[in-house]
N, C-alpha and C positions, 0 to 999 in steps of 0.2 A: 616623827610623823611620816617621813619618807620611808622609814623602815617598816612602819605599820602598813603603809600602802603597798609596798613591795611584797610583804607577807600575805596581804589580802589577794593580791594579783596571783601569787604563786598558788594559794589555796583554791582560787577560782579555776586556774589552769588545771590543777590536779583533779578537781571535781569534774570538769569538762572532759578530761582525758579518761577518767574512770567511766563516765557516762557513755563516751564514744566506744570504749573497749567493751562495755556491757552490751551496747547495741550491736556491735559486730559479732559478739559471741552468740547473742540471740538469733541473729540473721543466719550465722553459720549453723547453729543447731537446727533451725527450721529447714534450711536447704538440705542438710544431711538427712532429715527425716523424710523429705520428699524425693530424694534420689533413689533410683532403683537399687535394690540390694543384691546386685549380681544376677547371675543367670537363674531362670526359674528352676525349681527342684522337680518338675514333673514333665512327662512327655506322654501324649495321647497315643495309644496303640490302636484302638477303634472306639466305637460309640459307647462301650461299657467297660473298657479296660484302659488303665493308665499305668505308667511307671512313675512311682513317687520315690525320689531319692534312692533309686536302685531296687526298689521293691515293687513287684508286679501286683497290681490291685485290680480286682474284678468288682464292679459296683453291685452291691447286694440288692436283690429283689427286682432287678430290671433286666431286660434283654433287648439290646439295640440291634438294628440291622447289621448284617455282616458287611465287611468292606466292599465286596463286589456285588452286593444285593441292590436290586432296583425295586422301586415301588411305583408302578406305572412308568411314566416317562422320566422319573426322578432317580438319580443315583443316591438312594437314601442311606446306603452304607457310608458313602463318602460324606454326605451331609451330616449324618449323626456324629461322625468323627470331628468334623469342623465345629459343630455346635458344642460338643463336649469341651473342645479347646477354648471356645468363647466363654463357657461357663466357669471353667477353671481359672480363667484370667480375672475373675471377679475379686480375687483376694487370696490370702495365704491358704493353701490347701492342707487340710487336716483330715485324716481318715481314722475311723474307729473300727477295729477288726471285729468281725462277726464269727468267722470261721475260716478254714482253708479248703479250697476245692480239690478235686481229684488231680489237677494239674500242678498243684503246689502253690497256686496263687492265693494271696490273702483276699478274702471276700469281705468287703467293708462298706459302711455308710461313710460318705465323704462330704465335706463342706468346703466351699471356696468363699472365703470371707463369711458373709452371713447366709449364703445360699446353701440349701441342701442339694447337692449335685445330683443324686439319684432321682429325687422328686422332680427337679427341674427338667431332667431329660424326658421323663414321662409326661410331665405337664405341657411341654412344648411339642409333644407328639413325636419325639425322636427316639423313643424306646417304648417297649410294651412292659406292663406290670408282669413280672415273671411269677405267675400264681403257683407254679410248682414249688417255689421256695418261700413265697410271702404274699400276703393279701394287702400289704402296706400301701401300695401305690395304685390300687384298683380305682379308687375315686378320681385320682388325677388322670388315669387313663380314660375313664368315662367322659370326663370334661374335655379332654383333647379330642376324643372321637366325636363328641357332639359338635365341637367347633371345627372339625375336619382339618386338624393341624398335622403337619408332619406326615407320618406313615398313614394317617387317616384321610389324607387328601385324595388318594387314589386307592384302588384296590391293591392290597399288599398281603404278603405272606409273613406270618410271624417268624422271627429269626430261628426259632427251635424247629419249625417245619422246613425252612430253607436249608438248615444244616442237615436235617434227616435225609433230604434228597441227595 
């Protein structure tokens, strides 16, 4: 009888130990998935250009204010750069190549998590639809203009005209 009791106690201890070890492994797995996975793989150059894992990417179909450009009293070039960084922070950044521009940059559609980065920049009024290359974001531009967001808040000059000066 005493041997049976000792065996039952040992079996209960083993089960508790296994349950505790399983719980610890589950907690460890959860915490590992929540931990940042090292340094981000991207760096913003300006409102429509980023460096992704060493590759220079120009966002397709949009044109953001240049770094030194102002829109009324707002430094919209700087603001566009900051907004792009915020959008890219939404999740893992993935870009799909469309072509290569004359400067050797990859021109691409990019996503940050579930966000369409190119569309978000235009939707927030931080870039113009670059009709010279695409009509894809014209509807988003019209909505931003109607809402007077970003570059539409004050009188502004499109980036392609600013560069031409």
